[in-house]
PDB file of N, CA, C and O in Angstrom, chain B, residues numbered from 101:
ATOM      1  N   LYS B 101     157.427   7.408  75.013  1.00  0.00           N
ATOM      2  CA  LYS B 101     156.182   7.369  75.769  1.00  0.00           C
ATOM      3  C   LYS B 101     154.980   7.037  74.892  1.00  0.00           C
ATOM      4  O   LYS B 101     154.008   6.442  75.358  1.00  0.00           O
ATOM      5  N   MET B 102     155.051   7.428  73.614  1.00  0.00           N
ATOM      6  CA  MET B 102     153.911   7.171  72.743  1.00  0.00           C
ATOM      7  C   MET B 102     153.670   5.673  72.601  1.00  0.00           C
ATOM      8  O   MET B 102     152.521   5.232  72.633  1.00  0.00           O
ATOM      9  N   ASN B 103     154.720   4.889  72.447  1.00  0.00           N
ATOM     10  CA  ASN B 103     154.553   3.438  72.332  1.00  0.00           C
ATOM     11  C   ASN B 103     153.938   2.856  73.600  1.00  0.00           C
ATOM     12  O   ASN B 103     153.086   1.970  73.533  1.00  0.00           O
ATOM     13  N   GLU B 104     154.373   3.357  74.755  1.00  0.00           N
ATOM     14  CA  GLU B 104     153.802   2.892  76.023  1.00  0.00           C
ATOM     15  C   GLU B 104     152.321   3.235  76.095  1.00  0.00           C
ATOM     16  O   GLU B 104     151.509   2.424  76.541  1.00  0.00           O
ATOM     17  N   LEU B 105     151.975   4.445  75.652  1.00  0.00           N
ATOM     18  CA  LEU B 105     150.575   4.867  75.665  1.00  0.00           C
ATOM     19  C   LEU B 105     149.737   3.977  74.755  1.00  0.00           C
ATOM     20  O   LEU B 105     148.660   3.528  75.147  1.00  0.00           O
ATOM     21  N   ILE B 106     150.225   3.718  73.543  1.00  0.00           N
ATOM     22  CA  ILE B 106     149.477   2.876  72.601  1.00  0.00           C
ATOM     23  C   ILE B 106     149.270   1.483  73.188  1.00  0.00           C
ATOM     24  O   ILE B 106     148.175   0.931  73.078  1.00  0.00           O
ATOM     25  N   GLU B 107     150.285   0.908  73.802  1.00  0.00           N
ATOM     26  CA  GLU B 107     150.149  -0.422  74.409  1.00  0.00           C
ATOM     27  C   GLU B 107     149.124  -0.409  75.537  1.00  0.00           C
ATOM     28  O   GLU B 107     148.304  -1.321  75.643  1.00  0.00           O
ATOM     29  N   LEU B 108     149.167   0.618  76.375  1.00  0.00           N
ATOM     30  CA  LEU B 108     148.200   0.745  77.468  1.00  0.00           C
ATOM     31  C   LEU B 108     146.780   0.834  76.903  1.00  0.00           C
ATOM     32  O   LEU B 108     145.872   0.162  77.392  1.00  0.00           O
ATOM     33  N   LEU B 109     146.593   1.659  75.881  1.00  0.00           N
ATOM     34  CA  LEU B 109     145.274   1.830  75.278  1.00  0.00           C
ATOM     35  C   LEU B 109     144.789   0.540  74.621  1.00  0.00           C
ATOM     36  O   LEU B 109     143.612   0.194  74.722  1.00  0.00           O
ATOM     37  N   LYS B 110     145.688  -0.164  73.956  1.00  0.00           N
ATOM     38  CA  LYS B 110     145.321  -1.436  73.327  1.00  0.00           C
ATOM     39  C   LYS B 110     144.887  -2.460  74.369  1.00  0.00           C
ATOM     40  O   LYS B 110     143.961  -3.236  74.134  1.00  0.00           O
ATOM     41  N   ASN B 111     145.557  -2.461  75.523  1.00  0.00           N
ATOM     42  CA  ASN B 111     145.176  -3.387  76.590  1.00  0.00           C
ATOM     43  C   ASN B 111     143.803  -3.054  77.163  1.00  0.00           C
ATOM     44  O   ASN B 111     143.036  -3.950  77.516  1.00  0.00           O
ATOM     45  N   LEU B 112     143.497  -1.763  77.254  1.00  0.00           N
ATOM     46  CA  LEU B 112     142.201  -1.348  77.801  1.00  0.00           C
ATOM     47  C   LEU B 112     141.063  -1.565  76.815  1.00  0.00           C
ATOM     48  O   LEU B 112     139.978  -2.007  77.194  1.00  0.00           O
ATOM     49  N   ARG B 113     141.313  -1.255  75.556  1.00  0.00           N
ATOM     50  CA  ARG B 113     140.279  -1.368  74.526  1.00  0.00           C
ATOM     51  C   ARG B 113     140.850  -2.026  73.286  1.00  0.00           C
ATOM     52  O   ARG B 113     141.157  -1.336  72.314  1.00  0.00           O
ATOM     53  N   PRO B 114     141.003  -3.359  73.293  1.00  0.00           N
ATOM     54  CA  PRO B 114     141.607  -4.050  72.145  1.00  0.00           C
ATOM     55  C   PRO B 114     140.778  -3.954  70.861  1.00  0.00           C
ATOM     56  O   PRO B 114     141.275  -4.266  69.779  1.00  0.00           O
ATOM     57  N   ASP B 115     139.541  -3.531  70.974  1.00  0.00           N
ATOM     58  CA  ASP B 115     138.668  -3.425  69.801  1.00  0.00           C
ATOM     59  C   ASP B 115     138.899  -2.147  68.990  1.00  0.00           C
ATOM     60  O   ASP B 115     138.334  -1.990  67.907  1.00  0.00           O
ATOM     61  N   ILE B 116     139.723  -1.240  69.508  1.00  0.00           N
ATOM     62  CA  ILE B 116     139.951   0.040  68.831  1.00  0.00           C
ATOM     63  C   ILE B 116     141.401   0.103  68.350  1.00  0.00           C
ATOM     64  O   ILE B 116     142.328  -0.219  69.093  1.00  0.00           O
ATOM     65  N   ASP B 117     141.580   0.518  67.112  1.00  0.00           N
ATOM     66  CA  ASP B 117     142.921   0.745  66.579  1.00  0.00           C
ATOM     67  C   ASP B 117     143.296   2.197  66.866  1.00  0.00           C
ATOM     68  O   ASP B 117     143.021   3.096  66.070  1.00  0.00           O
ATOM     69  N   PHE B 118     143.923   2.403  68.008  1.00  0.00           N
ATOM     70  CA  PHE B 118     144.244   3.762  68.436  1.00  0.00           C
ATOM     71  C   PHE B 118     145.242   4.455  67.515  1.00  0.00           C
ATOM     72  O   PHE B 118     145.308   5.684  67.478  1.00  0.00           O
ATOM     73  N   GLU B 119     146.013   3.672  66.775  1.00  0.00           N
ATOM     74  CA  GLU B 119     147.005   4.282  65.902  1.00  0.00           C
ATOM     75  C   GLU B 119     146.386   4.835  64.623  1.00  0.00           C
ATOM     76  O   GLU B 119     146.974   5.712  63.990  1.00  0.00           O
ATOM     77  N   SER B 120     145.219   4.346  64.231  1.00  0.00           N
ATOM     78  CA  SER B 120     144.618   4.861  63.004  1.00  0.00           C
ATOM     79  C   SER B 120     143.361   5.696  63.270  1.00  0.00           C
ATOM     80  O   SER B 120     143.002   6.544  62.453  1.00  0.00           O
ATOM     81  N   GLU B 121     142.698   5.468  64.392  1.00  0.00           N
ATOM     82  CA  GLU B 121     141.494   6.246  64.703  1.00  0.00           C
ATOM     83  C   GLU B 121     141.915   7.647  65.163  1.00  0.00           C
ATOM     84  O   GLU B 121     142.697   7.783  66.104  1.00  0.00           O
ATOM     85  N   LYS B 122     141.405   8.669  64.508  1.00  0.00           N
ATOM     86  CA  LYS B 122     141.822  10.031  64.830  1.00  0.00           C
ATOM     87  C   LYS B 122     140.803  10.795  65.668  1.00  0.00           C
ATOM     88  O   LYS B 122     141.153  11.786  66.309  1.00  0.00           O
ATOM     89  N   HIS B 123     139.561  10.354  65.671  1.00  0.00           N
ATOM     90  CA  HIS B 123     138.525  11.096  66.390  1.00  0.00           C
ATOM     91  C   HIS B 123     137.730  10.120  67.254  1.00  0.00           C
ATOM     92  O   HIS B 123     136.574   9.809  66.969  1.00  0.00           O
ATOM     93  N   LEU B 124     138.367   9.656  68.294  1.00  0.00           N
ATOM     94  CA  LEU B 124     137.792   8.603  69.124  1.00  0.00           C
ATOM     95  C   LEU B 124     136.474   9.011  69.763  1.00  0.00           C
ATOM     96  O   LEU B 124     135.545   8.207  69.846  1.00  0.00           O
ATOM     97  N   ILE B 125     136.390  10.249  70.211  1.00  0.00           N
ATOM     98  CA  ILE B 125     135.187  10.695  70.904  1.00  0.00           C
ATOM     99  C   ILE B 125     134.102  11.063  69.896  1.00  0.00           C
ATOM    100  O   ILE B 125     132.953  10.644  70.037  1.00  0.00           O
ATOM    101  N   ASP B 126     134.466  11.846  68.880  1.00  0.00           N
ATOM    102  CA  ASP B 126     133.479  12.252  67.879  1.00  0.00           C
ATOM    103  C   ASP B 126     132.867  11.048  67.174  1.00  0.00           C
ATOM    104  O   ASP B 126     131.691  11.062  66.810  1.00  0.00           O
ATOM    105  N   ASP B 127     133.672  10.009  66.986  1.00  0.00           N
ATOM    106  CA  ASP B 127     133.179   8.804  66.316  1.00  0.00           C
ATOM    107  C   ASP B 127     132.447   7.866  67.274  1.00  0.00           C
ATOM    108  O   ASP B 127     131.976   6.804  66.867  1.00  0.00           O
ATOM    109  N   GLY B 128     132.353   8.257  68.541  1.00  0.00           N
ATOM    110  CA  GLY B 128     131.629   7.448  69.518  1.00  0.00           C
ATOM    111  C   GLY B 128     132.373   6.210  69.975  1.00  0.00           C
ATOM    112  O   GLY B 128     131.768   5.300  70.541  1.00  0.00           O
ATOM    113  N   LEU B 129     133.680   6.158  69.738  1.00  0.00           N
ATOM    114  CA  LEU B 129     134.452   4.976  70.124  1.00  0.00           C
ATOM    115  C   LEU B 129     134.800   4.972  71.608  1.00  0.00           C
ATOM    116  O   LEU B 129     134.932   3.907  72.211  1.00  0.00           O
ATOM    117  N   LEU B 130     134.947   6.146  72.195  1.00  0.00           N
ATOM    118  CA  LEU B 130     135.227   6.233  73.632  1.00  0.00           C
ATOM    119  C   LEU B 130     134.048   6.867  74.343  1.00  0.00           C
ATOM    120  O   LEU B 130     133.508   7.883  73.906  1.00  0.00           O
ATOM    121  N   THR B 131     133.660   6.251  75.444  1.00  0.00           N
ATOM    122  CA  THR B 131     132.573   6.778  76.270  1.00  0.00           C
ATOM    123  C   THR B 131     133.178   7.511  77.468  1.00  0.00           C
ATOM    124  O   THR B 131     134.391   7.484  77.677  1.00  0.00           O
ATOM    125  N   SER B 132     132.327   8.158  78.240  1.00  0.00           N
ATOM    126  CA  SER B 132     132.794   8.832  79.459  1.00  0.00           C
ATOM    127  C   SER B 132     133.448   7.837  80.403  1.00  0.00           C
ATOM    128  O   SER B 132     134.454   8.153  81.039  1.00  0.00           O
ATOM    129  N   PHE B 133     132.890   6.647  80.498  1.00  0.00           N
ATOM    130  CA  PHE B 133     133.480   5.623  81.360  1.00  0.00           C
ATOM    131  C   PHE B 133     134.871   5.252  80.862  1.00  0.00           C
ATOM    132  O   PHE B 133     135.794   5.099  81.662  1.00  0.00           O
ATOM    133  N   ASP B 134     135.031   5.106  79.544  1.00  0.00           N
ATOM    134  CA  ASP B 134     136.343   4.806  78.974  1.00  0.00           C
ATOM    135  C   ASP B 134     137.353   5.885  79.341  1.00  0.00           C
ATOM    136  O   ASP B 134     138.487   5.579  79.708  1.00  0.00           O
ATOM    137  N   ILE B 135     136.949   7.136  79.243  1.00  0.00           N
ATOM    138  CA  ILE B 135     137.857   8.246  79.539  1.00  0.00           C
ATOM    139  C   ILE B 135     138.280   8.206  80.996  1.00  0.00           C
ATOM    140  O   ILE B 135     139.452   8.431  81.298  1.00  0.00           O
ATOM    141  N   ILE B 136     137.359   7.927  81.906  1.00  0.00           N
ATOM    142  CA  ILE B 136     137.701   7.829  83.325  1.00  0.00           C
ATOM    143  C   ILE B 136     138.692   6.698  83.549  1.00  0.00           C
ATOM    144  O   ILE B 136     139.687   6.870  84.255  1.00  0.00           O
ATOM    145  N   GLU B 137     138.426   5.544  82.953  1.00  0.00           N
ATOM    146  CA  GLU B 137     139.320   4.399  83.106  1.00  0.00           C
ATOM    147  C   GLU B 137     140.685   4.687  82.491  1.00  0.00           C
ATOM    148  O   GLU B 137     141.714   4.395  83.102  1.00  0.00           O
ATOM    149  N   ILE B 138     140.702   5.248  81.303  1.00  0.00           N
ATOM    150  CA  ILE B 138     141.960   5.559  80.629  1.00  0.00           C
ATOM    151  C   ILE B 138     142.748   6.596  81.422  1.00  0.00           C
ATOM    152  O   ILE B 138     143.962   6.463  81.579  1.00  0.00           O
ATOM    153  N   SER B 139     142.073   7.621  81.921  1.00  0.00           N
ATOM    154  CA  SER B 139     142.784   8.654  82.672  1.00  0.00           C
ATOM    155  C   SER B 139     143.416   8.082  83.932  1.00  0.00           C
ATOM    156  O   SER B 139     144.530   8.462  84.295  1.00  0.00           O
ATOM    157  N   SER B 140     142.721   7.177  84.597  1.00  0.00           N
ATOM    158  CA  SER B 140     143.274   6.533  85.789  1.00  0.00           C
ATOM    159  C   SER B 140     144.520   5.735  85.438  1.00  0.00           C
ATOM    160  O   SER B 140     145.525   5.806  86.146  1.00  0.00           O
ATOM    161  N   GLU B 141     144.458   4.978  84.351  1.00  0.00           N
ATOM    162  CA  GLU B 141     145.605   4.178  83.924  1.00  0.00           C
ATOM    163  C   GLU B 141     146.769   5.070  83.481  1.00  0.00           C
ATOM    164  O   GLU B 141     147.927   4.762  83.761  1.00  0.00           O
ATOM    165  N   ILE B 142     146.467   6.165  82.795  1.00  0.00           N
ATOM    166  CA  ILE B 142     147.508   7.093  82.362  1.00  0.00           C
ATOM    167  C   ILE B 142     148.221   7.688  83.581  1.00  0.00           C
ATOM    168  O   ILE B 142     149.448   7.790  83.601  1.00  0.00           O
ATOM    169  N   GLN B 143     147.452   8.075  84.583  1.00  0.00           N
ATOM    170  CA  GLN B 143     148.062   8.639  85.788  1.00  0.00           C
ATOM    171  C   GLN B 143     149.015   7.642  86.436  1.00  0.00           C
ATOM    172  O   GLN B 143     150.121   8.004  86.836  1.00  0.00           O
ATOM    173  N   ASP B 144     148.586   6.390  86.539  1.00  0.00           N
ATOM    174  CA  ASP B 144     149.422   5.362  87.159  1.00  0.00           C
ATOM    175  C   ASP B 144     150.649   5.049  86.311  1.00  0.00           C
ATOM    176  O   ASP B 144     151.765   4.975  86.825  1.00  0.00           O
ATOM    177  N   GLU B 145     150.441   4.867  85.028  1.00  0.00           N
ATOM    178  CA  GLU B 145     151.528   4.451  84.134  1.00  0.00           C
ATOM    179  C   GLU B 145     152.599   5.525  83.969  1.00  0.00           C
ATOM    180  O   GLU B 145     153.792   5.221  83.945  1.00  0.00           O
ATOM    181  N   PHE B 146     152.166   6.786  83.854  1.00  0.00           N
ATOM    182  CA  PHE B 146     153.103   7.858  83.547  1.00  0.00           C
ATOM    183  C   PHE B 146     153.397   8.750  84.753  1.00  0.00           C
ATOM    184  O   PHE B 146     154.094   9.758  84.633  1.00  0.00           O
ATOM    185  N   ASP B 147     152.864   8.374  85.909  1.00  0.00           N
ATOM    186  CA  ASP B 147     153.127   9.084  87.164  1.00  0.00           C
ATOM    187  C   ASP B 147     152.870  10.584  87.036  1.00  0.00           C
ATOM    188  O   ASP B 147     153.723  11.409  87.365  1.00  0.00           O
ATOM    189  N   ILE B 148     151.678  10.913  86.553  1.00  0.00           N
ATOM    190  CA  ILE B 148     151.251  12.302  86.445  1.00  0.00           C
ATOM    191  C   ILE B 148     149.916  12.443  87.164  1.00  0.00           C
ATOM    192  O   ILE B 148     149.218  11.458  87.404  1.00  0.00           O
ATOM    193  N   ASP B 149     149.575  13.669  87.501  1.00  0.00           N
ATOM    194  CA  ASP B 149     148.295  13.962  88.141  1.00  0.00           C
ATOM    195  C   ASP B 149     147.410  14.711  87.164  1.00  0.00           C
ATOM    196  O   ASP B 149     147.781  15.775  86.669  1.00  0.00           O
ATOM    197  N   LEU B 150     146.237  14.155  86.886  1.00  0.00           N
ATOM    198  CA  LEU B 150     145.265  14.836  86.040  1.00  0.00           C
ATOM    199  C   LEU B 150     144.294  15.593  86.931  1.00  0.00           C
ATOM    200  O   LEU B 150     143.785  15.049  87.910  1.00  0.00           O
ATOM    201  N   THR B 151     144.045  16.831  86.593  1.00  0.00           N
ATOM    202  CA  THR B 151     143.076  17.646  87.319  1.00  0.00           C
ATOM    203  C   THR B 151     141.766  17.643  86.529  1.00  0.00           C
ATOM    204  O   THR B 151     141.730  17.187  85.386  1.00  0.00           O
ATOM    205  N   PRO B 152     140.702  18.146  87.130  1.00  0.00           N
ATOM    206  CA  PRO B 152     139.447  18.257  86.375  1.00  0.00           C
ATOM    207  C   PRO B 152     139.612  19.070  85.086  1.00  0.00           C
ATOM    208  O   PRO B 152     138.908  18.819  84.108  1.00  0.00           O
ATOM    209  N   LEU B 153     140.526  20.030  85.073  1.00  0.00           N
ATOM    210  CA  LEU B 153     140.765  20.816  83.859  1.00  0.00           C
ATOM    211  C   LEU B 153     141.380  19.977  82.744  1.00  0.00           C
ATOM    212  O   LEU B 153     141.224  20.294  81.565  1.00  0.00           O
ATOM    213  N   ASP B 154     142.083  18.902  83.119  1.00  0.00           N
ATOM    214  CA  ASP B 154     142.672  18.009  82.113  1.00  0.00           C
ATOM    215  C   ASP B 154     141.654  17.026  81.559  1.00  0.00           C
ATOM    216  O   ASP B 154     141.871  16.430  80.504  1.00  0.00           O
ATOM    217  N   MET B 155     140.549  16.857  82.262  1.00  0.00           N
ATOM    218  CA  MET B 155     139.557  15.845  81.893  1.00  0.00           C
ATOM    219  C   MET B 155     138.547  16.372  80.878  1.00  0.00           C
ATOM    220  O   MET B 155     137.348  16.113  80.987  1.00  0.00           O
ATOM    221  N   VAL B 156     139.038  17.103  79.906  1.00  0.00           N
ATOM    222  CA  VAL B 156     138.171  17.619  78.845  1.00  0.00           C
ATOM    223  C   VAL B 156     138.261  16.693  77.641  1.00  0.00           C
ATOM    224  O   VAL B 156     139.313  16.104  77.394  1.00  0.00           O
ATOM    225  N   PRO B 157     137.181  16.556  76.893  1.00  0.00           N
ATOM    226  CA  PRO B 157     137.181  15.635  75.748  1.00  0.00           C
ATOM    227  C   PRO B 157     138.324  15.868  74.760  1.00  0.00           C
ATOM    228  O   PRO B 157     138.831  14.916  74.167  1.00  0.00           O
ATOM    229  N   GLU B 158     138.730  17.115  74.581  1.00  0.00           N
ATOM    230  CA  GLU B 158     139.794  17.410  73.618  1.00  0.00           C
ATOM    231  C   GLU B 158     141.081  16.652  73.939  1.00  0.00           C
ATOM    232  O   GLU B 158     141.818  16.270  73.030  1.00  0.00           O
ATOM    233  N   ASN B 159     141.356  16.433  75.232  1.00  0.00           N
ATOM    234  CA  ASN B 159     142.579  15.733  75.633  1.00  0.00           C
ATOM    235  C   ASN B 159     142.498  14.234  75.373  1.00  0.00           C
ATOM    236  O   ASN B 159     143.517  13.545  75.436  1.00  0.00           O
ATOM    237  N   PHE B 160     141.316  13.718  75.085  1.00  0.00           N
ATOM    238  CA  PHE B 160     141.124  12.290  74.846  1.00  0.00           C
ATOM    239  C   PHE B 160     140.586  12.031  73.436  1.00  0.00           C
ATOM    240  O   PHE B 160     140.093  10.943  73.136  1.00  0.00           O
ATOM    241  N   GLN B 161     140.690  13.036  72.588  1.00  0.00           N
ATOM    242  CA  GLN B 161     140.158  12.960  71.236  1.00  0.00           C
ATOM    243  C   GLN B 161     140.872  11.903  70.398  1.00  0.00           C
ATOM    244  O   GLN B 161     140.264  11.271  69.534  1.00  0.00           O
ATOM    245  N   SER B 162     142.158  11.717  70.657  1.00  0.00           N
ATOM    246  CA  SER B 162     142.950  10.756  69.903  1.00  0.00           C
ATOM    247  C   SER B 162     144.153  10.347  70.740  1.00  0.00           C
ATOM    248  O   SER B 162     144.439  10.958  71.770  1.00  0.00           O
ATOM    249  N   ALA B 163     144.846   9.323  70.298  1.00  0.00           N
ATOM    250  CA  ALA B 163     146.068   8.917  70.990  1.00  0.00           C
ATOM    251  C   ALA B 163     147.083  10.058  70.960  1.00  0.00           C
ATOM    252  O   ALA B 163     147.814  10.269  71.927  1.00  0.00           O
ATOM    253  N   ASP B 164     147.125  10.789  69.854  1.00  0.00           N
ATOM    254  CA  ASP B 164     148.044  11.925  69.762  1.00  0.00           C
ATOM    255  C   ASP B 164     147.717  12.995  70.799  1.00  0.00           C
ATOM    256  O   ASP B 164     148.622  13.551  71.423  1.00  0.00           O
ATOM    257  N   ALA B 165     146.439  13.284  70.987  1.00  0.00           N
ATOM    258  CA  ALA B 165     146.036  14.287  71.972  1.00  0.00           C
ATOM    259  C   ALA B 165     146.381  13.829  73.387  1.00  0.00           C
ATOM    260  O   ALA B 165     146.840  14.623  74.207  1.00  0.00           O
ATOM    261  N   MET B 166     146.158  12.546  73.669  1.00  0.00           N
ATOM    262  CA  MET B 166     146.512  12.018  74.992  1.00  0.00           C
ATOM    263  C   MET B 166     148.016  12.107  75.217  1.00  0.00           C
ATOM    264  O   MET B 166     148.468  12.447  76.310  1.00  0.00           O
ATOM    265  N   TYR B 167     148.787  11.800  74.177  1.00  0.00           N
ATOM    266  CA  TYR B 167     150.241  11.874  74.286  1.00  0.00           C
ATOM    267  C   TYR B 167     150.686  13.305  74.563  1.00  0.00           C
ATOM    268  O   TYR B 167     151.548  13.531  75.412  1.00  0.00           O
ATOM    269  N   GLU B 168     150.111  14.264  73.862  1.00  0.00           N
ATOM    270  CA  GLU B 168     150.463  15.673  74.081  1.00  0.00           C
ATOM    271  C   GLU B 168     150.132  16.102  75.514  1.00  0.00           C
ATOM    272  O   GLU B 168     150.894  16.849  76.127  1.00  0.00           O
ATOM    273  N   MET B 169     149.004  15.634  76.049  1.00  0.00           N
ATOM    274  CA  MET B 169     148.638  15.955  77.424  1.00  0.00           C
ATOM    275  C   MET B 169     149.661  15.359  78.390  1.00  0.00           C
ATOM    276  O   MET B 169     150.108  16.034  79.318  1.00  0.00           O
ATOM    277  N   ILE B 170     150.031  14.104  78.174  1.00  0.00           N
ATOM    278  CA  ILE B 170     151.019  13.442  79.031  1.00  0.00           C
ATOM    279  C   ILE B 170     152.344  14.195  78.972  1.00  0.00           C
ATOM    280  O   ILE B 170     152.971  14.453  80.000  1.00  0.00           O
ATOM    281  N   LYS B 171     152.754  14.538  77.777  1.00  0.00           N
ATOM    282  CA  LYS B 171     154.017  15.251  77.599  1.00  0.00           C
ATOM    283  C   LYS B 171     153.995  16.596  78.322  1.00  0.00           C
ATOM    284  O   LYS B 171     154.956  16.965  78.996  1.00  0.00           O
ATOM    285  N   ARG B 172     152.890  17.321  78.175  1.00  0.00           N
ATOM    286  CA  ARG B 172     152.760  18.630  78.833  1.00  0.00           C
ATOM    287  C   ARG B 172     152.804  18.479  80.339  1.00  0.00           C
ATOM    288  O   ARG B 172     153.500  19.235  81.017  1.00  0.00           O
ATOM    289  N   LEU B 173     152.076  17.519  80.869  1.00  0.00           N
ATOM    290  CA  LEU B 173     152.029  17.323  82.316  1.00  0.00           C
ATOM    291  C   LEU B 173     153.362  16.788  82.858  1.00  0.00           C
ATOM    292  O   LEU B 173     153.753  17.120  83.977  1.00  0.00           O
ATOM    293  N   SER B 174     154.041  15.980  82.086  1.00  0.00           N
ATOM    294  CA  SER B 174     155.353  15.480  82.499  1.00  0.00           C
ATOM    295  C   SER B 174     156.368  16.613  82.530  1.00  0.00           C
ATOM    296  O   SER B 174     157.200  16.685  83.434  1.00  0.00           O
ATOM    297  N   ASP B 175     156.296  17.510  81.528  1.00  0.00           N
ATOM    298  CA  ASP B 175     157.203  18.649  81.486  1.00  0.00           C
ATOM    299  C   ASP B 175     156.968  19.584  82.655  1.00  0.00           C
ATOM    300  O   ASP B 175     157.917  20.150  83.197  1.00  0.00           O
ATOM    301  N   GLU B 176     155.698  19.755  83.056  1.00  0.00           N
ATOM    302  CA  GLU B 176     155.365  20.638  84.175  1.00  0.00           C
ATOM    303  C   GLU B 176     155.911  20.085  85.486  1.00  0.00           C
ATOM    304  O   GLU B 176     156.238  20.848  86.395  1.00  0.00           O
ATOM    305  N   ASP B 177     156.012  18.758  85.587  1.00  0.00           N
ATOM    306  CA  ASP B 177     156.506  18.135  86.817  1.00  0.00           C
ATOM    307  C   ASP B 177     158.008  18.290  86.988  1.00  0.00           C
ATOM    308  O   ASP B 177     158.525  18.175  88.100  1.00  0.00           O
ATOM    309  N   GLU B 178     158.708  18.549  85.898  1.00  0.00           N
ATOM    310  CA  GLU B 178     160.175  18.621  85.971  1.00  0.00           C
ATOM    311  C   GLU B 178     160.650  19.947  86.469  1.00  0.00           C
ATOM    312  O   GLU B 178     161.856  20.166  86.587  1.00  0.00           O
TER     313      GLU B 178
END
């Protein structure tokens, strides 16, 4: 799933190296609009439902954090 996530993120924001950037929000690389767009794409791609509680900056801090959120939500669905 991590490779799928990285490809999705690269398609949305080709200007960001998601594999090396560790603090996307703190570094100002992702805006609130980016997070909304990314969360929508993540929901569609990975067939998970994000709640307002999932829409916290910590879950979008890095590709690793997004992957952990996806993994947690996928596990909850099973």
